[in-house]
Backbone as XML, in Angstrom:
<?xml version="1.0"?>
<chain id="A" units="angstrom">
  <residue number="1" name="MET">
    <atom name="N" x="1.103" y="-1.089" z="0.017"/>
    <atom name="CA" x="0.377" y="-0.306" z="0.556"/>
    <atom name="C" x="0.833" y="1.229" z="0.147"/>
  </residue>
  <residue number="2" name="LYS">
    <atom name="N" x="0.211" y="2.028" z="-0.676"/>
    <atom name="CA" x="1.132" y="3.955" z="-1.195"/>
    <atom name="C" x="1.514" y="4.246" z="0.753"/>
  </residue>
  <residue number="3" name="LYS">
    <atom name="N" x="2.153" y="4.786" z="0.965"/>
    <atom name="CA" x="3.017" y="5.540" z="2.018"/>
    <atom name="C" x="1.761" y="6.901" z="2.221"/>
  </residue>
  <residue number="4" name="GLY">
    <atom name="N" x="1.243" y="7.393" z="1.126"/>
    <atom name="CA" x="1.072" y="8.759" z="1.732"/>
    <atom name="C" x="-0.589" y="8.388" z="1.701"/>
  </residue>
  <residue number="5" name="ILE">
    <atom name="N" x="-1.305" y="7.030" z="1.723"/>
    <atom name="CA" x="-3.060" y="7.145" z="2.073"/>
    <atom name="C" x="-2.782" y="7.330" z="3.585"/>
  </residue>
  <residue number="6" name="TRP">
    <atom name="N" x="-1.802" y="6.704" z="4.432"/>
    <atom name="CA" x="-1.603" y="6.690" z="5.839"/>
    <atom name="C" x="-0.899" y="8.203" z="6.024"/>
  </residue>
  <residue number="7" name="GLU">
    <atom name="N" x="-0.333" y="8.935" z="5.332"/>
    <atom name="CA" x="0.228" y="10.092" z="5.542"/>
    <atom name="C" x="-1.153" y="10.807" z="5.509"/>
  </residue>
  <residue number="8" name="ALA">
    <atom name="N" x="-2.117" y="10.879" z="4.732"/>
    <atom name="CA" x="-3.430" y="11.794" z="4.196"/>
    <atom name="C" x="-4.053" y="11.926" z="5.239"/>
  </residue>
  <residue number="9" name="MET">
    <atom name="N" x="-4.408" y="10.448" z="5.722"/>
    <atom name="CA" x="-5.450" y="9.951" z="6.086"/>
    <atom name="C" x="-4.623" y="10.158" z="8.011"/>
  </residue>
  <residue number="10" name="ALA">
    <atom name="N" x="-3.696" y="10.537" z="8.176"/>
    <atom name="CA" x="-3.534" y="10.754" z="9.508"/>
    <atom name="C" x="-3.639" y="12.265" z="10.275"/>
  </residue>
  <residue number="11" name="ASP">
    <atom name="N" x="-4.099" y="13.019" z="9.349"/>
    <atom name="CA" x="-4.522" y="14.640" z="9.554"/>
    <atom name="C" x="-5.801" y="14.565" z="9.828"/>
  </residue>
  <residue number="12" name="ALA">
    <atom name="N" x="-6.068" y="15.182" z="11.056"/>
    <atom name="CA" x="-7.999" y="15.511" z="11.000"/>
    <atom name="C" x="-8.657" y="15.975" z="10.140"/>
  </residue>
  <residue number="13" name="THR">
    <atom name="N" x="-8.307" y="17.148" z="9.900"/>
    <atom name="CA" x="-8.759" y="17.636" z="8.875"/>
    <atom name="C" x="-9.027" y="16.990" z="7.577"/>
  </residue>
  <residue number="14" name="ARG">
    <atom name="N" x="-7.723" y="16.146" z="7.031"/>
    <atom name="CA" x="-8.262" y="14.934" z="5.662"/>
    <atom name="C" x="-9.298" y="14.604" z="6.320"/>
  </residue>
  <residue number="15" name="ARG">
    <atom name="N" x="-9.440" y="13.638" z="7.630"/>
    <atom name="CA" x="-10.420" y="12.328" z="7.880"/>
    <atom name="C" x="-11.970" y="13.332" z="7.375"/>
  </residue>
  <residue number="16" name="GLU">
    <atom name="N" x="-11.810" y="14.641" z="7.990"/>
    <atom name="CA" x="-13.260" y="15.411" z="7.931"/>
    <atom name="C" x="-13.543" y="15.425" z="6.380"/>
  </residue>
  <residue number="17" name="ILE">
    <atom name="N" x="-12.734" y="15.617" z="5.774"/>
    <atom name="CA" x="-12.971" y="15.727" z="4.461"/>
    <atom name="C" x="-13.299" y="14.612" z="3.464"/>
  </residue>
  <residue number="18" name="VAL">
    <atom name="N" x="-12.810" y="13.373" z="3.748"/>
    <atom name="CA" x="-13.266" y="12.395" z="3.381"/>
    <atom name="C" x="-14.531" y="12.214" z="3.890"/>
  </residue>
  <residue number="19" name="GLN">
    <atom name="N" x="-14.784" y="12.068" z="5.363"/>
    <atom name="CA" x="-16.323" y="12.111" z="5.775"/>
    <atom name="C" x="-17.492" y="12.769" z="5.068"/>
  </residue>
  <residue number="20" name="LEU">
    <atom name="N" x="-16.601" y="14.172" z="4.870"/>
    <atom name="CA" x="-17.433" y="14.941" z="4.061"/>
    <atom name="C" x="-17.963" y="14.973" z="2.520"/>
  </residue>
  <residue number="21" name="LEU">
    <atom name="N" x="-17.139" y="14.277" z="2.102"/>
    <atom name="CA" x="-17.190" y="13.731" z="0.842"/>
    <atom name="C" x="-17.890" y="12.326" z="0.668"/>
  </residue>
  <residue number="22" name="LYS">
    <atom name="N" x="-18.621" y="11.533" z="1.564"/>
    <atom name="CA" x="-19.105" y="10.205" z="1.500"/>
    <atom name="C" x="-20.176" y="10.338" z="1.306"/>
  </residue>
  <residue number="23" name="SER">
    <atom name="N" x="-20.876" y="11.486" z="1.495"/>
    <atom name="CA" x="-22.287" y="12.417" z="1.026"/>
    <atom name="C" x="-22.418" y="12.253" z="-0.205"/>
  </residue>
  <residue number="24" name="ARG">
    <atom name="N" x="-21.381" y="12.894" z="-0.856"/>
    <atom name="CA" x="-21.623" y="13.402" z="-2.475"/>
    <atom name="C" x="-20.227" y="14.069" z="-3.231"/>
  </residue>
  <residue number="25" name="PRO">
    <atom name="N" x="-20.457" y="14.225" z="-4.044"/>
    <atom name="CA" x="-18.754" y="15.310" z="-4.762"/>
    <atom name="C" x="-19.473" y="16.763" z="-3.603"/>
  </residue>
  <residue number="26" name="TYR">
    <atom name="N" x="-18.347" y="16.827" z="-3.848"/>
    <atom name="CA" x="-17.918" y="18.633" z="-3.757"/>
    <atom name="C" x="-17.082" y="19.557" z="-4.448"/>
  </residue>
  <residue number="27" name="THR">
    <atom name="N" x="-17.582" y="20.971" z="-4.563"/>
    <atom name="CA" x="-16.635" y="21.426" z="-5.469"/>
    <atom name="C" x="-15.720" y="21.900" z="-3.815"/>
  </residue>
  <residue number="28" name="ALA">
    <atom name="N" x="-14.413" y="22.832" z="-4.672"/>
    <atom name="CA" x="-13.561" y="23.469" z="-3.626"/>
    <atom name="C" x="-14.133" y="24.192" z="-2.609"/>
  </residue>
  <residue number="29" name="GLY">
    <atom name="N" x="-14.964" y="25.208" z="-3.038"/>
    <atom name="CA" x="-15.830" y="26.376" z="-2.426"/>
    <atom name="C" x="-16.494" y="25.665" z="-1.460"/>
  </residue>
  <residue number="30" name="GLU">
    <atom name="N" x="-17.101" y="24.667" z="-1.625"/>
    <atom name="CA" x="-18.409" y="24.030" z="-1.193"/>
    <atom name="C" x="-17.833" y="23.390" z="0.249"/>
  </residue>
  <residue number="31" name="ILE">
    <atom name="N" x="-16.338" y="22.978" z="0.653"/>
    <atom name="CA" x="-15.417" y="22.197" z="0.907"/>
    <atom name="C" x="-14.951" y="23.313" z="2.217"/>
  </residue>
  <residue number="32" name="ALA">
    <atom name="N" x="-14.527" y="24.176" z="1.464"/>
    <atom name="CA" x="-13.727" y="25.576" z="1.978"/>
    <atom name="C" x="-14.887" y="26.047" z="2.990"/>
  </residue>
  <residue number="33" name="ASP">
    <atom name="N" x="-16.200" y="26.067" z="2.704"/>
    <atom name="CA" x="-17.416" y="26.545" z="3.147"/>
    <atom name="C" x="-17.310" y="25.615" z="4.592"/>
  </residue>
  <residue number="34" name="GLN">
    <atom name="N" x="-16.963" y="24.437" z="5.004"/>
    <atom name="CA" x="-17.085" y="23.782" z="5.988"/>
    <atom name="C" x="-16.293" y="23.954" z="6.856"/>
  </residue>
  <residue number="35" name="PHE">
    <atom name="N" x="-15.169" y="24.634" z="6.770"/>
    <atom name="CA" x="-14.196" y="24.853" z="7.576"/>
    <atom name="C" x="-13.761" y="25.801" z="7.810"/>
  </residue>
  <residue number="36" name="SER">
    <atom name="N" x="-13.365" y="26.596" z="8.946"/>
    <atom name="CA" x="-13.096" y="28.119" z="8.868"/>
    <atom name="C" x="-11.217" y="28.237" z="9.130"/>
  </residue>
  <residue number="37" name="LEU">
    <atom name="N" x="-10.866" y="27.400" z="7.967"/>
    <atom name="CA" x="-9.592" y="27.770" z="7.593"/>
    <atom name="C" x="-9.346" y="28.537" z="6.461"/>
  </residue>
  <residue number="38" name="ALA">
    <atom name="N" x="-8.442" y="29.070" z="6.448"/>
    <atom name="CA" x="-7.894" y="30.152" z="4.790"/>
    <atom name="C" x="-8.069" y="28.803" z="3.781"/>
  </residue>
  <residue number="39" name="PRO">
    <atom name="N" x="-8.707" y="29.406" z="2.949"/>
    <atom name="CA" x="-8.862" y="28.634" z="1.320"/>
    <atom name="C" x="-7.872" y="28.030" z="0.974"/>
  </residue>
  <residue number="40" name="ALA">
    <atom name="N" x="-6.514" y="28.562" z="1.168"/>
    <atom name="CA" x="-5.027" y="27.869" z="0.805"/>
    <atom name="C" x="-4.894" y="26.800" z="1.404"/>
  </residue>
  <residue number="41" name="THR">
    <atom name="N" x="-4.954" y="26.665" z="2.630"/>
    <atom name="CA" x="-5.076" y="25.658" z="3.530"/>
    <atom name="C" x="-6.210" y="24.421" z="3.253"/>
  </residue>
  <residue number="42" name="VAL">
    <atom name="N" x="-7.179" y="24.681" z="2.903"/>
    <atom name="CA" x="-8.072" y="23.738" z="2.277"/>
    <atom name="C" x="-7.503" y="23.685" z="1.289"/>
  </residue>
  <residue number="43" name="SER">
    <atom name="N" x="-6.989" y="24.471" z="0.360"/>
    <atom name="CA" x="-6.627" y="23.835" z="-1.048"/>
    <atom name="C" x="-5.364" y="22.265" z="-1.163"/>
  </residue>
  <residue number="44" name="HIS">
    <atom name="N" x="-4.289" y="23.086" z="-0.194"/>
    <atom name="CA" x="-3.504" y="22.223" z="0.329"/>
    <atom name="C" x="-3.932" y="20.713" z="0.959"/>
  </residue>
  <residue number="45" name="HIS">
    <atom name="N" x="-5.317" y="20.711" z="1.593"/>
    <atom name="CA" x="-5.269" y="19.337" z="2.193"/>
    <atom name="C" x="-5.889" y="18.448" z="1.213"/>
  </residue>
  <residue number="46" name="LEU">
    <atom name="N" x="-6.955" y="19.241" z="0.115"/>
    <atom name="CA" x="-7.245" y="18.480" z="-1.188"/>
    <atom name="C" x="-5.987" y="18.171" z="-2.196"/>
  </residue>
  <residue number="47" name="SER">
    <atom name="N" x="-5.321" y="18.980" z="-1.427"/>
    <atom name="CA" x="-3.886" y="18.303" z="-2.932"/>
    <atom name="C" x="-3.299" y="17.293" z="-2.638"/>
  </residue>
  <residue number="48" name="VAL">
    <atom name="N" x="-2.870" y="16.993" z="-1.079"/>
    <atom name="CA" x="-2.406" y="15.769" z="-0.386"/>
    <atom name="C" x="-3.582" y="14.694" z="-0.354"/>
  </residue>
  <residue number="49" name="LEU">
    <atom name="N" x="-4.702" y="15.273" z="-0.589"/>
    <atom name="CA" x="-6.006" y="13.263" z="-0.571"/>
    <atom name="C" x="-5.436" y="13.788" z="-2.166"/>
  </residue>
  <residue number="50" name="LYS">
    <atom name="N" x="-6.058" y="14.439" z="-2.957"/>
    <atom name="CA" x="-5.660" y="14.135" z="-4.687"/>
    <atom name="C" x="-4.519" y="13.269" z="-5.001"/>
  </residue>
  <residue number="51" name="GLU">
    <atom name="N" x="-3.042" y="13.672" z="-4.241"/>
    <atom name="CA" x="-2.017" y="13.107" z="-4.663"/>
    <atom name="C" x="-2.526" y="11.589" z="-4.235"/>
  </residue>
  <residue number="52" name="SER">
    <atom name="N" x="-2.462" y="11.273" z="-2.952"/>
    <atom name="CA" x="-2.563" y="9.832" z="-2.564"/>
    <atom name="C" x="-3.741" y="9.091" z="-2.989"/>
  </residue>
  <residue number="53" name="LYS">
    <atom name="N" x="-4.507" y="9.921" z="-4.068"/>
    <atom name="CA" x="-5.544" y="9.211" z="-4.170"/>
    <atom name="C" x="-6.802" y="8.545" z="-3.687"/>
  </residue>
  <residue number="54" name="LEU">
    <atom name="N" x="-6.900" y="9.204" z="-2.411"/>
    <atom name="CA" x="-8.258" y="9.254" z="-1.994"/>
    <atom name="C" x="-9.646" y="10.052" z="-2.349"/>
  </residue>
  <residue number="55" name="VAL">
    <atom name="N" x="-9.318" y="11.045" z="-3.202"/>
    <atom name="CA" x="-10.095" y="11.902" z="-3.639"/>
    <atom name="C" x="-9.438" y="11.889" z="-5.394"/>
  </residue>
  <residue number="56" name="THR">
    <atom name="N" x="-10.791" y="11.472" z="-5.619"/>
    <atom name="CA" x="-10.414" y="12.374" z="-7.444"/>
    <atom name="C" x="-11.170" y="13.659" z="-7.417"/>
  </residue>
  <residue number="57" name="VAL">
    <atom name="N" x="-10.640" y="14.461" z="-8.907"/>
    <atom name="CA" x="-10.913" y="15.681" z="-9.112"/>
    <atom name="C" x="-11.566" y="15.455" z="-10.691"/>
  </residue>
  <residue number="58" name="THR">
    <atom name="N" x="-12.644" y="16.114" z="-10.808"/>
    <atom name="CA" x="-13.429" y="16.285" z="-12.198"/>
    <atom name="C" x="-13.585" y="18.055" z="-12.222"/>
  </residue>
  <residue number="59" name="ARG">
    <atom name="N" x="-13.212" y="18.157" z="-13.740"/>
    <atom name="CA" x="-13.664" y="19.696" z="-13.794"/>
    <atom name="C" x="-14.139" y="20.019" z="-14.826"/>
  </residue>
  <residue number="60" name="ARG">
    <atom name="N" x="-15.143" y="20.933" z="-14.498"/>
    <atom name="CA" x="-16.348" y="21.477" z="-15.055"/>
    <atom name="C" x="-16.370" y="22.704" z="-15.236"/>
  </residue>
  <residue number="61" name="ALA">
    <atom name="N" x="-15.572" y="23.388" z="-16.693"/>
    <atom name="CA" x="-15.363" y="24.449" z="-16.948"/>
    <atom name="C" x="-14.278" y="25.041" z="-16.114"/>
  </residue>
  <residue number="62" name="GLN">
    <atom name="N" x="-14.839" y="26.069" z="-14.983"/>
    <atom name="CA" x="-13.734" y="26.550" z="-14.116"/>
    <atom name="C" x="-13.541" y="25.791" z="-12.482"/>
  </residue>
  <residue number="63" name="THR">
    <atom name="N" x="-14.690" y="24.942" z="-12.511"/>
    <atom name="CA" x="-14.676" y="24.105" z="-11.130"/>
    <atom name="C" x="-14.303" y="23.419" z="-11.240"/>
  </residue>
  <residue number="64" name="LEU">
    <atom name="N" x="-13.955" y="22.784" z="-10.299"/>
    <atom name="CA" x="-13.177" y="21.341" z="-9.907"/>
    <atom name="C" x="-14.342" y="20.639" z="-9.192"/>
  </residue>
  <residue number="65" name="ILE">
    <atom name="N" x="-14.727" y="19.814" z="-9.025"/>
    <atom name="CA" x="-15.613" y="18.435" z="-8.377"/>
    <atom name="C" x="-14.640" y="17.643" z="-7.673"/>
  </residue>
  <residue number="66" name="TYR">
    <atom name="N" x="-15.042" y="17.784" z="-6.202"/>
    <atom name="CA" x="-13.807" y="16.613" z="-5.525"/>
    <atom name="C" x="-14.686" y="15.232" z="-5.398"/>
  </residue>
  <residue number="67" name="SER">
    <atom name="N" x="-14.502" y="13.983" z="-5.192"/>
    <atom name="CA" x="-15.167" y="12.951" z="-5.131"/>
    <atom name="C" x="-14.445" y="12.162" z="-4.301"/>
  </residue>
  <residue number="68" name="LEU">
    <atom name="N" x="-15.107" y="10.893" z="-3.565"/>
    <atom name="CA" x="-14.166" y="10.309" z="-2.892"/>
    <atom name="C" x="-14.301" y="8.890" z="-3.539"/>
  </residue>
  <residue number="69" name="ASN">
    <atom name="N" x="-12.600" y="8.617" z="-3.222"/>
    <atom name="CA" x="-12.410" y="7.031" z="-4.458"/>
    <atom name="C" x="-12.382" y="6.484" z="-3.472"/>
  </residue>
  <residue number="70" name="VAL">
    <atom name="N" x="-13.896" y="5.460" z="-3.356"/>
    <atom name="CA" x="-14.224" y="4.654" z="-2.773"/>
    <atom name="C" x="-13.090" y="3.114" z="-2.814"/>
  </residue>
  <residue number="71" name="ARG">
    <atom name="N" x="-12.283" y="2.996" z="-3.875"/>
    <atom name="CA" x="-11.566" y="2.050" z="-4.147"/>
    <atom name="C" x="-10.507" y="2.162" z="-3.163"/>
  </residue>
  <residue number="72" name="GLU">
    <atom name="N" x="-9.869" y="3.426" z="-2.598"/>
    <atom name="CA" x="-8.417" y="3.441" z="-1.674"/>
    <atom name="C" x="-9.103" y="3.299" z="-0.480"/>
  </residue>
  <residue number="73" name="LEU">
    <atom name="N" x="-10.062" y="3.707" z="0.008"/>
    <atom name="CA" x="-10.809" y="3.260" z="0.836"/>
    <atom name="C" x="-10.420" y="1.919" z="1.429"/>
  </residue>
  <residue number="74" name="ARG">
    <atom name="N" x="-11.048" y="1.220" z="0.413"/>
    <atom name="CA" x="-10.733" y="-0.222" z="0.710"/>
    <atom name="C" x="-9.848" y="-1.071" z="0.742"/>
  </residue>
  <residue number="75" name="VAL">
    <atom name="N" x="-8.692" y="-0.307" z="0.166"/>
    <atom name="CA" x="-7.166" y="-0.748" z="0.209"/>
    <atom name="C" x="-7.357" y="-0.865" z="1.865"/>
  </residue>
  <residue number="76" name="ILE">
    <atom name="N" x="-7.066" y="0.421" z="2.727"/>
    <atom name="CA" x="-7.278" y="0.656" z="3.585"/>
    <atom name="C" x="-7.657" y="-0.354" z="4.618"/>
  </residue>
  <residue number="77" name="ARG">
    <atom name="N" x="-8.810" y="-0.700" z="5.048"/>
    <atom name="CA" x="-9.452" y="-1.357" z="5.140"/>
    <atom name="C" x="-9.024" y="-2.637" z="4.839"/>
  </residue>
  <residue number="78" name="ARG">
    <atom name="N" x="-8.757" y="-3.303" z="3.824"/>
    <atom name="CA" x="-7.960" y="-4.847" z="4.061"/>
    <atom name="C" x="-7.214" y="-4.656" z="4.459"/>
  </residue>
  <residue number="79" name="THR">
    <atom name="N" x="-5.941" y="-3.797" z="4.468"/>
    <atom name="CA" x="-4.819" y="-3.634" z="4.963"/>
    <atom name="C" x="-5.364" y="-3.653" z="6.769"/>
  </residue>
  <residue number="80" name="VAL">
    <atom name="N" x="-5.897" y="-3.615" z="6.986"/>
    <atom name="CA" x="-6.289" y="-3.093" z="8.270"/>
    <atom name="C" x="-7.020" y="-4.185" z="9.215"/>
  </residue>
  <residue number="81" name="ASP">
    <atom name="N" x="-7.418" y="-4.515" z="8.439"/>
    <atom name="CA" x="-8.033" y="-6.422" z="8.561"/>
    <atom name="C" x="-7.106" y="-7.202" z="8.524"/>
  </residue>
  <residue number="82" name="GLU">
    <atom name="N" x="-6.410" y="-7.175" z="7.456"/>
    <atom name="CA" x="-4.785" y="-7.995" z="7.554"/>
    <atom name="C" x="-4.408" y="-7.933" z="8.828"/>
  </residue>
  <residue number="83" name="LEU">
    <atom name="N" x="-4.171" y="-6.726" z="8.905"/>
    <atom name="CA" x="-3.171" y="-6.729" z="10.607"/>
    <atom name="C" x="-3.854" y="-7.264" z="11.886"/>
  </residue>
  <residue number="84" name="ILE">
    <atom name="N" x="-5.493" y="-7.099" z="11.746"/>
    <atom name="CA" x="-5.907" y="-7.655" z="12.968"/>
    <atom name="C" x="-6.265" y="-9.449" z="12.924"/>
  </residue>
  <residue number="85" name="GLU">
    <atom name="N" x="-6.244" y="-10.156" z="11.852"/>
    <atom name="CA" x="-6.961" y="-11.138" z="11.682"/>
    <atom name="C" x="-5.410" y="-12.259" z="12.048"/>
  </residue>
</chain>
């Protein structure tokens, strides 16, 4: 498993973003509105999640839409399951 997944999930804000994206895709602005952080900070968190492949990004004109990559979360689940079996 990629080291980046664990690093991405180690941060509480990134875990909250992943939790948020469970319900539906969000634009970067919609995600930023959920947090009292500077937009640049939210952008950094989204970049880390994207690099780790935990989120995917779709461009619609000038808008970036972030979605949860459930496949990568399943990789985390399988790895944890293997550790406790």
